PDBQT receptor file of N, H, CA, C and O in Angstrom, charges set to zero:
ATOM      1  N   MET A   1     -97.918 -81.951  27.338  1.00  0.00    +0.000 N 
ATOM      2  CA  MET A   1     -98.721 -81.216  28.282  1.00  0.00    +0.000 C 
ATOM      3  C   MET A   1     -98.616 -79.740  27.937  1.00  0.00    +0.000 C 
ATOM      4  O   MET A   1     -97.525 -79.226  27.688  1.00  0.00    +0.000 OA
ATOM      5  N   GLU A   2     -99.723 -79.084  27.924  1.00  0.00    +0.000 N 
ATOM      6  H   GLU A   2    -100.609 -79.501  28.127  1.00  0.00    +0.000 HD
ATOM      7  CA  GLU A   2     -99.717 -77.660  27.637  1.00  0.00    +0.000 C 
ATOM      8  C   GLU A   2     -99.913 -76.880  28.917  1.00  0.00    +0.000 C 
ATOM      9  O   GLU A   2    -100.318 -77.439  29.936  1.00  0.00    +0.000 OA
ATOM     10  N   LYS A   3     -99.631 -75.607  28.870  1.00  0.00    +0.000 N 
ATOM     11  H   LYS A   3     -99.302 -75.153  28.042  1.00  0.00    +0.000 HD
ATOM     12  CA  LYS A   3     -99.781 -74.753  30.039  1.00  0.00    +0.000 C 
ATOM     13  C   LYS A   3    -101.233 -74.761  30.479  1.00  0.00    +0.000 C 
ATOM     14  O   LYS A   3    -102.139 -74.523  29.680  1.00  0.00    +0.000 OA
ATOM     15  N   THR A   4    -101.443 -75.036  31.753  1.00  0.00    +0.000 N 
ATOM     16  H   THR A   4    -100.706 -75.230  32.401  1.00  0.00    +0.000 HD
ATOM     17  CA  THR A   4    -102.774 -75.053  32.319  1.00  0.00    +0.000 C 
ATOM     18  C   THR A   4    -102.957 -73.791  33.139  1.00  0.00    +0.000 C 
ATOM     19  O   THR A   4    -102.293 -73.607  34.159  1.00  0.00    +0.000 OA
ATOM     20  N   HIS A   5    -103.847 -72.929  32.703  1.00  0.00    +0.000 N 
ATOM     21  H   HIS A   5    -104.386 -73.079  31.874  1.00  0.00    +0.000 HD
ATOM     22  CA  HIS A   5    -104.053 -71.654  33.375  1.00  0.00    +0.000 C 
ATOM     23  C   HIS A   5    -104.420 -71.871  34.840  1.00  0.00    +0.000 C 
ATOM     24  O   HIS A   5    -105.391 -72.559  35.155  1.00  0.00    +0.000 OA
ATOM     25  N   GLY A   6    -103.633 -71.275  35.723  1.00  0.00    +0.000 N 
ATOM     26  H   GLY A   6    -102.845 -70.716  35.466  1.00  0.00    +0.000 HD
ATOM     27  CA  GLY A   6    -103.912 -71.326  37.151  1.00  0.00    +0.000 C 
ATOM     28  C   GLY A   6    -103.369 -72.540  37.870  1.00  0.00    +0.000 C 
ATOM     29  O   GLY A   6    -103.412 -72.578  39.100  1.00  0.00    +0.000 OA
ATOM     30  N   ALA A   7    -102.860 -73.536  37.160  1.00  0.00    +0.000 N 
ATOM     31  H   ALA A   7    -102.825 -73.505  36.162  1.00  0.00    +0.000 HD
ATOM     32  CA  ALA A   7    -102.332 -74.729  37.821  1.00  0.00    +0.000 C 
ATOM     33  C   ALA A   7    -100.998 -74.408  38.476  1.00  0.00    +0.000 C 
ATOM     34  O   ALA A   7    -100.205 -73.630  37.945  1.00  0.00    +0.000 OA
ATOM     35  N   GLN A   8    -100.758 -75.014  39.634  1.00  0.00    +0.000 N 
ATOM     36  H   GLN A   8    -101.402 -75.646  40.065  1.00  0.00    +0.000 HD
ATOM     37  CA  GLN A   8     -99.522 -74.803  40.372  1.00  0.00    +0.000 C 
ATOM     38  C   GLN A   8     -98.450 -75.758  39.854  1.00  0.00    +0.000 C 
ATOM     39  O   GLN A   8     -98.723 -76.936  39.626  1.00  0.00    +0.000 OA
ATOM     40  N   CYS A   9     -97.232 -75.251  39.670  1.00  0.00    +0.000 N 
ATOM     41  H   CYS A   9     -97.010 -74.293  39.855  1.00  0.00    +0.000 HD
ATOM     42  CA  CYS A   9     -96.100 -76.071  39.275  1.00  0.00    +0.000 C 
ATOM     43  C   CYS A   9     -95.790 -77.054  40.394  1.00  0.00    +0.000 C 
ATOM     44  O   CYS A   9     -95.809 -76.685  41.568  1.00  0.00    +0.000 OA
ATOM     45  N   VAL A  10     -95.503 -78.307  40.038  1.00  0.00    +0.000 N 
ATOM     46  H   VAL A  10     -95.487 -78.607  39.085  1.00  0.00    +0.000 HD
ATOM     47  CA  VAL A  10     -95.205 -79.317  41.048  1.00  0.00    +0.000 C 
ATOM     48  C   VAL A  10     -93.740 -79.296  41.480  1.00  0.00    +0.000 C 
ATOM     49  O   VAL A  10     -93.383 -79.928  42.475  1.00  0.00    +0.000 OA
ATOM     50  N   LEU A  11     -92.889 -78.579  40.747  1.00  0.00    +0.000 N 
ATOM     51  H   LEU A  11     -93.179 -78.066  39.939  1.00  0.00    +0.000 HD
ATOM     52  CA  LEU A  11     -91.464 -78.526  41.080  1.00  0.00    +0.000 C 
ATOM     53  C   LEU A  11     -91.031 -77.211  41.702  1.00  0.00    +0.000 C 
ATOM     54  O   LEU A  11     -90.139 -77.185  42.551  1.00  0.00    +0.000 OA
ATOM     55  N   TYR A  12     -91.653 -76.127  41.288  1.00  0.00    +0.000 N 
ATOM     56  H   TYR A  12     -92.378 -76.147  40.599  1.00  0.00    +0.000 HD
ATOM     57  CA  TYR A  12     -91.230 -74.809  41.740  1.00  0.00    +0.000 C 
ATOM     58  C   TYR A  12     -92.405 -74.030  42.311  1.00  0.00    +0.000 C 
ATOM     59  O   TYR A  12     -93.565 -74.340  42.038  1.00  0.00    +0.000 OA
ATOM     60  N   ASP A  13     -92.093 -73.030  43.097  1.00  0.00    +0.000 N 
ATOM     61  H   ASP A  13     -91.151 -72.778  43.319  1.00  0.00    +0.000 HD
ATOM     62  CA  ASP A  13     -93.121 -72.191  43.700  1.00  0.00    +0.000 C 
ATOM     63  C   ASP A  13     -93.572 -71.135  42.693  1.00  0.00    +0.000 C 
ATOM     64  O   ASP A  13     -93.198 -69.966  42.780  1.00  0.00    +0.000 OA
ATOM     65  N   ARG A  14     -94.385 -71.578  41.738  1.00  0.00    +0.000 N 
ATOM     66  H   ARG A  14     -94.689 -72.527  41.666  1.00  0.00    +0.000 HD
ATOM     67  CA  ARG A  14     -94.884 -70.687  40.693  1.00  0.00    +0.000 C 
ATOM     68  C   ARG A  14     -96.068 -71.356  40.006  1.00  0.00    +0.000 C 
ATOM     69  O   ARG A  14     -96.370 -72.523  40.256  1.00  0.00    +0.000 OA
ATOM     70  N   GLU A  15     -96.723 -70.608  39.149  1.00  0.00    +0.000 N 
ATOM     71  H   GLU A  15     -96.477 -69.660  38.946  1.00  0.00    +0.000 HD
ATOM     72  CA  GLU A  15     -97.788 -71.155  38.323  1.00  0.00    +0.000 C 
ATOM     73  C   GLU A  15     -97.158 -71.966  37.192  1.00  0.00    +0.000 C 
ATOM     74  O   GLU A  15     -96.048 -71.658  36.757  1.00  0.00    +0.000 OA
ATOM     75  N   CYS A  16     -97.844 -72.985  36.716  1.00  0.00    +0.000 N 
ATOM     76  H   CYS A  16     -98.746 -73.236  37.070  1.00  0.00    +0.000 HD
ATOM     77  CA  CYS A  16     -97.351 -73.808  35.609  1.00  0.00    +0.000 C 
ATOM     78  C   CYS A  16     -97.136 -72.942  34.370  1.00  0.00    +0.000 C 
ATOM     79  O   CYS A  16     -98.004 -72.157  33.986  1.00  0.00    +0.000 OA
ATOM     80  N   ILE A  17     -95.952 -73.101  33.748  1.00  0.00    +0.000 N 
ATOM     81  H   ILE A  17     -95.248 -73.738  34.060  1.00  0.00    +0.000 HD
ATOM     82  CA  ILE A  17     -95.646 -72.376  32.513  1.00  0.00    +0.000 C 
ATOM     83  C   ILE A  17     -95.558 -73.328  31.318  1.00  0.00    +0.000 C 
ATOM     84  O   ILE A  17     -95.226 -72.909  30.209  1.00  0.00    +0.000 OA
ATOM     85  N   GLY A  18     -95.856 -74.607  31.550  1.00  0.00    +0.000 N 
ATOM     86  H   GLY A  18     -96.126 -74.947  32.450  1.00  0.00    +0.000 HD
ATOM     87  CA  GLY A  18     -95.847 -75.589  30.470  1.00  0.00    +0.000 C 
ATOM     88  C   GLY A  18     -94.467 -76.005  30.007  1.00  0.00    +0.000 C 
ATOM     89  O   GLY A  18     -94.305 -76.388  28.849  1.00  0.00    +0.000 OA
ATOM     90  N   CYS A  19     -93.457 -75.943  30.879  1.00  0.00    +0.000 N 
ATOM     91  H   CYS A  19     -93.589 -75.631  31.820  1.00  0.00    +0.000 HD
ATOM     92  CA  CYS A  19     -92.079 -76.270  30.479  1.00  0.00    +0.000 C 
ATOM     93  C   CYS A  19     -91.840 -77.771  30.341  1.00  0.00    +0.000 C 
ATOM     94  O   CYS A  19     -90.872 -78.183  29.702  1.00  0.00    +0.000 OA
ATOM     95  N   LEU A  20     -92.698 -78.586  30.925  1.00  0.00    +0.000 N 
ATOM     96  H   LEU A  20     -93.485 -78.251  31.445  1.00  0.00    +0.000 HD
ATOM     97  CA  LEU A  20     -92.627 -80.055  30.893  1.00  0.00    +0.000 C 
ATOM     98  C   LEU A  20     -91.447 -80.642  31.663  1.00  0.00    +0.000 C 
ATOM     99  O   LEU A  20     -91.150 -81.828  31.518  1.00  0.00    +0.000 OA
ATOM    100  N   GLU A  21     -90.771 -79.836  32.478  1.00  0.00    +0.000 N 
ATOM    101  H   GLU A  21     -91.012 -78.873  32.596  1.00  0.00    +0.000 HD
ATOM    102  CA  GLU A  21     -89.665 -80.354  33.285  1.00  0.00    +0.000 C 
ATOM    103  C   GLU A  21     -90.156 -81.440  34.238  1.00  0.00    +0.000 C 
ATOM    104  O   GLU A  21     -89.413 -82.367  34.562  1.00  0.00    +0.000 OA
ATOM    105  N   CYS A  22     -91.386 -81.329  34.679  1.00  0.00    +0.000 N 
ATOM    106  H   CYS A  22     -91.989 -80.576  34.416  1.00  0.00    +0.000 HD
ATOM    107  CA  CYS A  22     -91.953 -82.330  35.595  1.00  0.00    +0.000 C 
ATOM    108  C   CYS A  22     -92.212 -83.666  34.898  1.00  0.00    +0.000 C 
ATOM    109  O   CYS A  22     -92.413 -84.677  35.570  1.00  0.00    +0.000 OA
ATOM    110  N   GLU A  23     -92.211 -83.688  33.577  1.00  0.00    +0.000 N 
ATOM    111  H   GLU A  23     -92.048 -82.867  33.030  1.00  0.00    +0.000 HD
ATOM    112  CA  GLU A  23     -92.443 -84.907  32.810  1.00  0.00    +0.000 C 
ATOM    113  C   GLU A  23     -91.149 -85.566  32.345  1.00  0.00    +0.000 C 
ATOM    114  O   GLU A  23     -91.196 -86.599  31.679  1.00  0.00    +0.000 OA
ATOM    115  N   THR A  24     -89.986 -84.988  32.684  1.00  0.00    +0.000 N 
ATOM    116  H   THR A  24     -89.948 -84.149  33.225  1.00  0.00    +0.000 HD
ATOM    117  CA  THR A  24     -88.696 -85.485  32.211  1.00  0.00    +0.000 C 
ATOM    118  C   THR A  24     -88.160 -86.571  33.147  1.00  0.00    +0.000 C 
ATOM    119  O   THR A  24     -88.250 -86.442  34.368  1.00  0.00    +0.000 OA
ATOM    120  N   CYS A  25     -87.610 -87.628  32.579  1.00  0.00    +0.000 N 
ATOM    121  H   CYS A  25     -87.537 -87.732  31.587  1.00  0.00    +0.000 HD
ATOM    122  CA  CYS A  25     -87.003 -88.719  33.340  1.00  0.00    +0.000 C 
ATOM    123  C   CYS A  25     -85.795 -88.193  34.116  1.00  0.00    +0.000 C 
ATOM    124  O   CYS A  25     -84.969 -87.468  33.560  1.00  0.00    +0.000 OA
ATOM    125  N   ASP A  26     -85.688 -88.551  35.390  1.00  0.00    +0.000 N 
ATOM    126  H   ASP A  26     -86.358 -89.140  35.841  1.00  0.00    +0.000 HD
ATOM    127  CA  ASP A  26     -84.559 -88.121  36.212  1.00  0.00    +0.000 C 
ATOM    128  C   ASP A  26     -83.247 -88.785  35.793  1.00  0.00    +0.000 C 
ATOM    129  O   ASP A  26     -82.177 -88.212  35.995  1.00  0.00    +0.000 OA
ATOM    130  N   LEU A  27     -83.316 -89.977  35.217  1.00  0.00    +0.000 N 
ATOM    131  H   LEU A  27     -84.185 -90.443  35.053  1.00  0.00    +0.000 HD
ATOM    132  CA  LEU A  27     -82.107 -90.702  34.835  1.00  0.00    +0.000 C 
ATOM    133  C   LEU A  27     -81.675 -90.431  33.404  1.00  0.00    +0.000 C 
ATOM    134  O   LEU A  27     -80.488 -90.507  33.090  1.00  0.00    +0.000 OA
ATOM    135  N   ASP A  28     -82.623 -90.117  32.536  1.00  0.00    +0.000 N 
ATOM    136  H   ASP A  28     -83.588 -90.056  32.791  1.00  0.00    +0.000 HD
ATOM    137  CA  ASP A  28     -82.328 -89.838  31.125  1.00  0.00    +0.000 C 
ATOM    138  C   ASP A  28     -83.098 -88.592  30.704  1.00  0.00    +0.000 C 
ATOM    139  O   ASP A  28     -84.279 -88.679  30.369  1.00  0.00    +0.000 OA
ATOM    140  N   PRO A  29     -82.437 -87.427  30.718  1.00  0.00    +0.000 N 
ATOM    141  CA  PRO A  29     -83.126 -86.170  30.414  1.00  0.00    +0.000 C 
ATOM    142  C   PRO A  29     -83.718 -86.092  29.005  1.00  0.00    +0.000 C 
ATOM    143  O   PRO A  29     -84.481 -85.171  28.712  1.00  0.00    +0.000 OA
ATOM    144  N   ASN A  30     -83.383 -87.033  28.138  1.00  0.00    +0.000 N 
ATOM    145  H   ASN A  30     -82.763 -87.781  28.376  1.00  0.00    +0.000 HD
ATOM    146  CA  ASN A  30     -83.934 -87.052  26.785  1.00  0.00    +0.000 C 
ATOM    147  C   ASN A  30     -85.209 -87.883  26.695  1.00  0.00    +0.000 C 
ATOM    148  O   ASN A  30     -85.775 -88.036  25.612  1.00  0.00    +0.000 OA
ATOM    149  N   LYS A  31     -85.664 -88.417  27.822  1.00  0.00    +0.000 N 
ATOM    150  H   LYS A  31     -85.205 -88.293  28.702  1.00  0.00    +0.000 HD
ATOM    151  CA  LYS A  31     -86.802 -89.327  27.851  1.00  0.00    +0.000 C 
ATOM    152  C   LYS A  31     -87.923 -88.739  28.705  1.00  0.00    +0.000 C 
ATOM    153  O   LYS A  31     -87.662 -88.075  29.709  1.00  0.00    +0.000 OA
ATOM    154  N   VAL A  32     -89.168 -88.984  28.305  1.00  0.00    +0.000 N 
ATOM    155  H   VAL A  32     -89.380 -89.523  27.490  1.00  0.00    +0.000 HD
ATOM    156  CA  VAL A  32     -90.321 -88.605  29.109  1.00  0.00    +0.000 C 
ATOM    157  C   VAL A  32     -90.506 -89.680  30.185  1.00  0.00    +0.000 C 
ATOM    158  O   VAL A  32     -90.392 -90.872  29.900  1.00  0.00    +0.000 OA
ATOM    159  N   CYS A  33     -90.789 -89.263  31.407  1.00  0.00    +0.000 N 
ATOM    160  H   CYS A  33     -90.881 -88.294  31.639  1.00  0.00    +0.000 HD
ATOM    161  CA  CYS A  33     -90.987 -90.211  32.508  1.00  0.00    +0.000 C 
ATOM    162  C   CYS A  33     -92.123 -91.174  32.178  1.00  0.00    +0.000 C 
ATOM    163  O   CYS A  33     -93.203 -90.760  31.759  1.00  0.00    +0.000 OA
ATOM    164  N   ASP A  34     -91.857 -92.481  32.377  1.00  0.00    +0.000 N 
ATOM    165  H   ASP A  34     -90.979 -92.817  32.718  1.00  0.00    +0.000 HD
ATOM    166  CA  ASP A  34     -92.893 -93.485  32.164  1.00  0.00    +0.000 C 
ATOM    167  C   ASP A  34     -93.207 -94.237  33.459  1.00  0.00    +0.000 C 
ATOM    168  O   ASP A  34     -93.783 -95.325  33.431  1.00  0.00    +0.000 OA
ATOM    169  N   ASN A  35     -92.825 -93.648  34.589  1.00  0.00    +0.000 N 
ATOM    170  H   ASN A  35     -92.358 -92.764  34.612  1.00  0.00    +0.000 HD
ATOM    171  CA  ASN A  35     -93.091 -94.213  35.913  1.00  0.00    +0.000 C 
ATOM    172  C   ASN A  35     -92.505 -95.608  36.100  1.00  0.00    +0.000 C 
ATOM    173  O   ASN A  35     -93.121 -96.466  36.733  1.00  0.00    +0.000 OA
ATOM    174  N   CYS A  36     -91.309 -95.835  35.546  1.00  0.00    +0.000 N 
ATOM    175  H   CYS A  36     -90.808 -95.138  35.031  1.00  0.00    +0.000 HD
ATOM    176  CA  CYS A  36     -90.666 -97.148  35.673  1.00  0.00    +0.000 C 
ATOM    177  C   CYS A  36     -90.184 -97.397  37.104  1.00  0.00    +0.000 C 
ATOM    178  O   CYS A  36     -90.067 -98.549  37.521  1.00  0.00    +0.000 OA
ATOM    179  N   GLY A  37     -89.906 -96.332  37.861  1.00  0.00    +0.000 N 
ATOM    180  H   GLY A  37     -90.001 -95.395  37.523  1.00  0.00    +0.000 HD
ATOM    181  CA  GLY A  37     -89.493 -96.472  39.251  1.00  0.00    +0.000 C 
ATOM    182  C   GLY A  37     -88.007 -96.671  39.452  1.00  0.00    +0.000 C 
ATOM    183  O   GLY A  37     -87.571 -96.787  40.597  1.00  0.00    +0.000 OA
ATOM    184  N   LYS A  38     -87.206 -96.718  38.403  1.00  0.00    +0.000 N 
ATOM    185  H   LYS A  38     -87.560 -96.624  37.472  1.00  0.00    +0.000 HD
ATOM    186  CA  LYS A  38     -85.767 -96.940  38.537  1.00  0.00    +0.000 C 
ATOM    187  C   LYS A  38     -85.082 -95.824  39.318  1.00  0.00    +0.000 C 
ATOM    188  O   LYS A  38     -84.085 -96.076  39.995  1.00  0.00    +0.000 OA
ATOM    189  N   CYS A  39     -85.590 -94.609  39.238  1.00  0.00    +0.000 N 
ATOM    190  H   CYS A  39     -86.400 -94.406  38.688  1.00  0.00    +0.000 HD
ATOM    191  CA  CYS A  39     -84.977 -93.483  39.945  1.00  0.00    +0.000 C 
ATOM    192  C   CYS A  39     -85.214 -93.555  41.454  1.00  0.00    +0.000 C 
ATOM    193  O   CYS A  39     -84.501 -92.912  42.224  1.00  0.00    +0.000 OA
ATOM    194  N   ILE A  40     -86.206 -94.328  41.877  1.00  0.00    +0.000 N 
ATOM    195  H   ILE A  40     -86.786 -94.850  41.251  1.00  0.00    +0.000 HD
ATOM    196  CA  ILE A  40     -86.468 -94.472  43.309  1.00  0.00    +0.000 C 
ATOM    197  C   ILE A  40     -86.207 -95.895  43.784  1.00  0.00    +0.000 C 
ATOM    198  O   ILE A  40     -86.605 -96.277  44.885  1.00  0.00    +0.000 OA
ATOM    199  N   GLU A  41     -85.532 -96.676  42.942  1.00  0.00    +0.000 N 
ATOM    200  H   GLU A  41     -85.208 -96.366  42.048  1.00  0.00    +0.000 HD
ATOM    201  CA  GLU A  41     -85.172 -98.055  43.267  1.00  0.00    +0.000 C 
ATOM    202  C   GLU A  41     -86.387 -98.876  43.698  1.00  0.00    +0.000 C 
ATOM    203  O   GLU A  41     -86.342 -99.617  44.680  1.00  0.00    +0.000 OA
ATOM    204  N   MET A  42     -87.462 -98.726  42.944  1.00  0.00    +0.000 N 
ATOM    205  H   MET A  42     -87.499 -98.125  42.146  1.00  0.00    +0.000 HD
ATOM    206  CA  MET A  42     -88.696 -99.443  43.226  1.00  0.00    +0.000 C 
ATOM    207  C   MET A  42     -88.710-100.738  42.415  1.00  0.00    +0.000 C 
ATOM    208  O   MET A  42     -88.362-100.727  41.235  1.00  0.00    +0.000 OA
ATOM    209  N   ASP A  43     -89.105-101.845  43.028  1.00  0.00    +0.000 N 
ATOM    210  H   ASP A  43     -89.388-101.854  43.987  1.00  0.00    +0.000 HD
ATOM    211  CA  ASP A  43     -89.238-103.110  42.311  1.00  0.00    +0.000 C 
ATOM    212  C   ASP A  43     -90.417-103.035  41.352  1.00  0.00    +0.000 C 
ATOM    213  O   ASP A  43     -91.259-102.143  41.452  1.00  0.00    +0.000 OA
ATOM    214  N   ASP A  44     -90.466-103.981  40.422  1.00  0.00    +0.000 N 
ATOM    215  H   ASP A  44     -89.782-104.706  40.340  1.00  0.00    +0.000 HD
ATOM    216  CA  ASP A  44     -91.583-104.023  39.482  1.00  0.00    +0.000 C 
ATOM    217  C   ASP A  44     -92.909-104.238  40.204  1.00  0.00    +0.000 C 
ATOM    218  O   ASP A  44     -93.951-103.737  39.781  1.00  0.00    +0.000 OA
ATOM    219  N   VAL A  45     -92.851-104.985  41.293  1.00  0.00    +0.000 N 
ATOM    220  H   VAL A  45     -92.005-105.392  41.636  1.00  0.00    +0.000 HD
ATOM    221  CA  VAL A  45     -94.068-105.279  42.035  1.00  0.00    +0.000 C 
ATOM    222  C   VAL A  45     -93.876-104.809  43.473  1.00  0.00    +0.000 C 
ATOM    223  O   VAL A  45     -92.914-105.196  44.136  1.00  0.00    +0.000 OA
ATOM    224  N   ALA A  46     -94.767-103.999  43.933  1.00  0.00    +0.000 N 
ATOM    225  H   ALA A  46     -95.549-103.685  43.394  1.00  0.00    +0.000 HD
ATOM    226  CA  ALA A  46     -94.736-103.548  45.319  1.00  0.00    +0.000 C 
ATOM    227  C   ALA A  46     -95.947-104.137  46.043  1.00  0.00    +0.000 C 
ATOM    228  O   ALA A  46     -96.993-104.361  45.434  1.00  0.00    +0.000 OA
ATOM    229  N   SER A  47     -95.802-104.385  47.333  1.00  0.00    +0.000 N 
ATOM    230  H   SER A  47     -94.952-104.203  47.828  1.00  0.00    +0.000 HD
ATOM    231  CA  SER A  47     -96.924-104.950  48.068  1.00  0.00    +0.000 C 
ATOM    232  C   SER A  47     -96.959-104.376  49.475  1.00  0.00    +0.000 C 
ATOM    233  O   SER A  47     -95.962-103.878  49.996  1.00  0.00    +0.000 OA
ATOM    234  N   ILE A  48     -98.132-104.461  50.065  1.00  0.00    +0.000 N 
ATOM    235  H   ILE A  48     -98.943-104.866  49.641  1.00  0.00    +0.000 HD
ATOM    236  CA  ILE A  48     -98.321-104.069  51.461  1.00  0.00    +0.000 C 
ATOM    237  C   ILE A  48     -99.060-105.197  52.164  1.00  0.00    +0.000 C 
ATOM    238  O   ILE A  48     -99.785-105.966  51.533  1.00  0.00    +0.000 OA
ATOM    239  N   LYS A  49     -98.873-105.287  53.462  1.00  0.00    +0.000 N 
ATOM    240  H   LYS A  49     -98.284-104.662  53.974  1.00  0.00    +0.000 HD
ATOM    241  CA  LYS A  49     -99.564-106.299  54.242  1.00  0.00    +0.000 C 
ATOM    242  C   LYS A  49    -100.749-105.634  54.933  1.00  0.00    +0.000 C 
ATOM    243  O   LYS A  49    -100.595-104.600  55.582  1.00  0.00    +0.000 OA
ATOM    244  N   ILE A  50    -101.921-106.224  54.794  1.00  0.00    +0.000 N 
ATOM    245  H   ILE A  50    -102.047-107.065  54.266  1.00  0.00    +0.000 HD
ATOM    246  CA  ILE A  50    -103.135-105.723  55.444  1.00  0.00    +0.000 C 
ATOM    247  C   ILE A  50    -103.386-106.609  56.652  1.00  0.00    +0.000 C 
ATOM    248  O   ILE A  50    -103.566-107.820  56.527  1.00  0.00    +0.000 OA
ATOM    249  N   ASP A  51    -103.396-105.979  57.836  1.00  0.00    +0.000 N 
ATOM    250  H   ASP A  51    -103.251-104.995  57.938  1.00  0.00    +0.000 HD
ATOM    251  CA  ASP A  51    -103.622-106.732  59.069  1.00  0.00    +0.000 C 
ATOM    252  C   ASP A  51    -105.095-106.988  59.341  1.00  0.00    +0.000 C 
ATOM    253  O   ASP A  51    -105.474-108.060  59.813  1.00  0.00    +0.000 OA
ATOM    254  N   LYS A  52    -105.924-105.990  59.037  1.00  0.00    +0.000 N 
ATOM    255  H   LYS A  52    -105.616-105.120  58.654  1.00  0.00    +0.000 HD
ATOM    256  CA  LYS A  52    -107.336-106.124  59.347  1.00  0.00    +0.000 C 
ATOM    257  C   LYS A  52    -108.122-105.124  58.513  1.00  0.00    +0.000 C 
ATOM    258  O   LYS A  52    -107.622-104.049  58.179  1.00  0.00    +0.000 OA
ATOM    259  N   ILE A  53    -109.354-105.486  58.180  1.00  0.00    +0.000 N 
ATOM    260  H   ILE A  53    -109.760-106.358  58.451  1.00  0.00    +0.000 HD
ATOM    261  CA  ILE A  53    -110.267-104.589  57.480  1.00  0.00    +0.000 C 
ATOM    262  C   ILE A  53    -111.444-104.316  58.405  1.00  0.00    +0.000 C 
ATOM    263  O   ILE A  53    -112.109-105.235  58.882  1.00  0.00    +0.000 OA
ATOM    264  N   TYR A  54    -111.685-103.044  58.645  1.00  0.00    +0.000 N 
ATOM    265  H   TYR A  54    -111.145-102.297  58.257  1.00  0.00    +0.000 HD
ATOM    266  CA  TYR A  54    -112.789-102.641  59.503  1.00  0.00    +0.000 C 
ATOM    267  C   TYR A  54    -114.003-102.311  58.648  1.00  0.00    +0.000 C 
ATOM    268  O   TYR A  54    -113.974-101.365  57.861  1.00  0.00    +0.000 OA
ATOM    269  N   LEU A  55    -115.061-103.082  58.798  1.00  0.00    +0.000 N 
ATOM    270  H   LEU A  55    -115.086-103.851  59.438  1.00  0.00    +0.000 HD
ATOM    271  CA  LEU A  55    -116.283-102.827  58.057  1.00  0.00    +0.000 C 
ATOM    272  C   LEU A  55    -117.193-101.871  58.814  1.00  0.00    +0.000 C 
ATOM    273  O   LEU A  55    -118.028-101.190  58.219  1.00  0.00    +0.000 OA
ATOM    274  N   ASN A  56    -117.026-101.828  60.124  1.00  0.00    +0.000 N 
ATOM    275  H   ASN A  56    -116.348-102.381  60.607  1.00  0.00    +0.000 HD
ATOM    276  CA  ASN A  56    -117.836-100.947  60.959  1.00  0.00    +0.000 C 
ATOM    277  C   ASN A  56    -116.906 -99.924  61.620  1.00  0.00    +0.000 C 
ATOM    278  O   ASN A  56    -115.987-100.319  62.339  1.00  0.00    +0.000 OA
ATOM    279  N   PRO A  57    -117.117 -98.633  61.398  1.00  0.00    +0.000 N 
ATOM    280  CA  PRO A  57    -116.251 -97.615  61.995  1.00  0.00    +0.000 C 
ATOM    281  C   PRO A  57    -116.192 -97.667  63.525  1.00  0.00    +0.000 C 
ATOM    282  O   PRO A  57    -115.207 -97.234  64.123  1.00  0.00    +0.000 OA
ATOM    283  N   GLU A  58    -117.229 -98.187  64.147  1.00  0.00    +0.000 N 
ATOM    284  H   GLU A  58    -118.029 -98.538  63.661  1.00  0.00    +0.000 HD
ATOM    285  CA  GLU A  58    -117.263 -98.274  65.600  1.00  0.00    +0.000 C 
ATOM    286  C   GLU A  58    -116.279 -99.317  66.132  1.00  0.00    +0.000 C 
ATOM    287  O   GLU A  58    -115.878 -99.249  67.294  1.00  0.00    +0.000 OA
ATOM    288  N   ASP A  59    -115.893-100.269  65.306  1.00  0.00    +0.000 N 
ATOM    289  H   ASP A  59    -116.219-100.325  64.362  1.00  0.00    +0.000 HD
ATOM    290  CA  ASP A  59    -114.944-101.310  65.716  1.00  0.00    +0.000 C 
ATOM    291  C   ASP A  59    -113.518-100.793  65.750  1.00  0.00    +0.000 C 
ATOM    292  O   ASP A  59    -112.661-101.390  66.402  1.00  0.00    +0.000 OA
ATOM    293  N   TYR A  60    -113.244 -99.685  65.054  1.00  0.00    +0.000 N 
ATOM    294  H   TYR A  60    -113.940 -99.199  64.524  1.00  0.00    +0.000 HD
ATOM    295  CA  TYR A  60    -111.898 -99.147  64.959  1.00  0.00    +0.000 C 
ATOM    296  C   TYR A  60    -111.557 -98.375  66.216  1.00  0.00    +0.000 C 
ATOM    297  O   TYR A  60    -112.306 -97.492  66.636  1.00  0.00    +0.000 OA
ATOM    298  N   LYS A  61    -110.419 -98.710  66.820  1.00  0.00    +0.000 N 
ATOM    299  H   LYS A  61    -109.811 -99.427  66.479  1.00  0.00    +0.000 HD
ATOM    300  CA  LYS A  61    -109.922 -97.997  68.005  1.00  0.00    +0.000 C 
ATOM    301  C   LYS A  61    -108.514 -97.531  67.711  1.00  0.00    +0.000 C 
ATOM    302  O   LYS A  61    -107.681 -98.318  67.263  1.00  0.00    +0.000 OA
ATOM    303  N   GLU A  62    -108.233 -96.257  67.958  1.00  0.00    +0.000 N 
ATOM    304  H   GLU A  62    -108.910 -95.617  68.322  1.00  0.00    +0.000 HD
ATOM    305  CA  GLU A  62    -106.906 -95.712  67.694  1.00  0.00    +0.000 C 
ATOM    306  C   GLU A  62    -105.907 -96.198  68.697  1.00  0.00    +0.000 C 
ATOM    307  O   GLU A  62    -104.732 -95.836  68.624  1.00  0.00    +0.000 OA
TER     308      GLU A  62
């Protein structure tokens, strides 16, 4: 990843300087993050339960 002019850093309160720290694996600093989820103890498969699908916005009540 190269420095993107005007982009905000996702880790620090500054403009992106292209340091690639945001792309580094939290568990192995010598590795680029591949979104394996091991650092957040995420299973290989995640799921959610859907109770209902509203096709008409008028049917939805808060």
